[in-house]
N, C-alpha and C positions, 0 to 999 in steps of 0.2 A: 510569501508567507514568512513572517518573522516570529521568532520565539524568544526575543530578548527579555521579555517580562518574567520568564520562568526562572526559578532557582535551579541550581545544578541537580538537586534531588528530584525536582519536578521533571526536568529534562530526562533524567535517568529513568524515571517511572514511565514517562510517555514513550521513550525509546523501547523500553521493555514491552510495553503494551503493543506497539507497532510490530515488534518482532513476533510476539505471540500471535497476533492476527495473521501476519504473513506466513507463519509456519503452518497455519491451518490449510493453506493452499499447497497441494501436493507438488505442484511444479516449482515452488519456491523453497522447499526444504533444502537447507544447506547451501543455498546460492549466495553469491557475493552481495553484501549490503543488507542481508536479512537479519543476521545476528552476529555481531552487534548491528543495530539499525543505522545504516548509512545510505540515505536515499540517493545521493549522487552516484554511489557505487552500484546500487541496484539499477538505476536508470542506465548507466553505462553498459552493464551486463545485458539488460533487456534490449538495448539498441544495437548490440554487437552482432557481428556476422554469425556467431554461434546460434543466435536465436532468430535469424531471418526466416527460417522455415519452421519455426515453432510458435505459432500465434497463441497457443494456450499459455505458455510461459510469459510471453510478452504481455498478454492481456491481464494476467494475474499481477505482474509487476506494475502495469499501468494503473490498475485499481488501487494498489497500495500507495503509489505515488500520488494519486488523486486524493486519497485520504489525507496524506501529509500536506499537500499544497494543491488544492483544486484549481488554482489560477497559475500554477507553475508552467513554465515552458520546458517540457521534458524532451530529451533526445529520443526517447522511445515512443513519443507521441501521446495523444490524449486517449483516455479510457473510453471505449465504446461498448456499452452494455450489450447491444445486439450482437456485435461480433463476439464478445466474450461468451455469451450463452451458446452461440453456434459452434464454438471451438472447444469449450471446456468439457471435460469428462465429469462423471458423477462426483468425484472427490472435490474438484474445484467448485462445482456448482453447490455442493454441500457447504463448503467453507464460506462461500458468498451468502448462502441462505442463513447461516448462523449469524453473520454480521447484519444482514437485513432484519432479522428478528430481534436483534439487540444491538443497534448501531452505536458507534462510538466515534467521535472525532477528536483529534488532539489539539483543538484550538483554544485559545484564551477566551473565557467568557466575556471579557470586556470588549472583545472584537465582535461579539454577538454572532459567532459562527458555530459554537457548540450547541447542538440541538438537544442533547441529553447529557445527563451527568450520572453515570452508572459505575 
């Protein structure tokens, strides 16, 4: 996924929105790459030894990375909804439900990937 067509201000706004969504996930509050939004840093953290026994955090990070670039090859792996629902507690499930009820994608409309504009 490339974001070359965006202005600096648009990228700042998109990054802020990504951080806002990520911080709804209890497991991601204060973690590397969340604020400021740095997907490569979040991916590295999610794939680290620190998280090998924490599937809830990994799944939350994978979800955010899949929003950023659904076709990306992330170190932490692909987001699996079934795994996420089985390991997330109520706070993370609530964060996901909020997104499901009002989904948002950071893609360029010209690429025909943004489903809603809210």
